[in-house]
Each structure stands twice: as structure tokens, then as C-alpha cells.
N, C-alpha and C positions, 0 to 999 in steps of 0.2 A: 978210122973205121973202128966201130965197136965189134969186138970178137966173141964175147961171151957175156952170160947173164950178170956176172959181177961188174964188168965194165959198163953194162947197160944200166945197172942200178946207180953206179957211181955217176954216170952222165946224167941220168934223170935228176939226181940230186944236185949236181952242178947246175943244170938248166934252171931250177927252181931258186937256188941261191943266186945265180947271175941275174936273173929276172928282177928280183929284189933288189940287188945291188945296183943294177942299171937304173931303176927307178929312182933309188935314193941318190945316186950320182947325178941324175938330171935334176933332182930338186936342189941339190947343193949347187950346182952350176947355176940354175936359174937365180939363185941368191947372190950372185957375183955380178960384176959390171960387163961380163962377156956379152955380146951381141948374140942373137939366135944363130947366125952363121957360124960363128966361133964355137958355140956349144955343139952344133951340129957336127963341126970338124972334130971335136973332142970325142963325141959320143959314136960317130960312125964306125971306127974301128973295133970298138967294144961291142956294138951291136952286131957287127958282120961276124965276130967270132961267135956270139950268142947264137945267131941264126944258123950258122954253120953245125954248132953242136946239136941244135934242135932238129936239124935235118938229119943228121946222124942218127939220133934216137928214133925219129919217125921211120927211117930207112931200116933200121934193126928191128922195129916192130912189125914193119910190112914182112921182112924176111922171116920173122918167126911165126907170123900167121899164114905164110905159104903164099902170099900174093906175089912175091917175087922169087926168083931163083938166083942164087949167088952168081955174080957176073952179069946179071941183067939189070943192074941198079940205075943205069941211066936212061932206059927206055921210057 
């Protein structure tokens, strides 16, 4: 959970970096002899972490805009 603006800025930077890194990783894997299913098994955990981080950023943004009250995140 992002607790302050500093953590938010770091998380936003990480989201952008991870998105680029994930795209590069996909390209490198596509150049290997791995099957699409094998590539998916490699990428899925990385993508899951990335999506979780994006959701945390979006939640923090909604909290800052007053769309949610702390403790109401799951509604």
C-alpha cells in the first residue's frame, strides 16, 4: 500500500520502468525456442506483480481525489 506522495512517485516511476522492461522481456523471449505457453508461464508472474503495482497507484490516486475513504478500498 502506498502511504505518501514520495512512495506514490516512486511507484509511478516503477510502473513505467516495469512496463518497458516487460515489453523488452517479451521480445527477447519471442526470439528463443520457447513455445507461447512457456513464454506465458515466464511472463505471468512478472505481469501479475506489475498489475498489482498499477492497482496500488490507481487506488492511491482515487484516495487523493477523495473518491474513496481509507478503509473503503475494496468496495
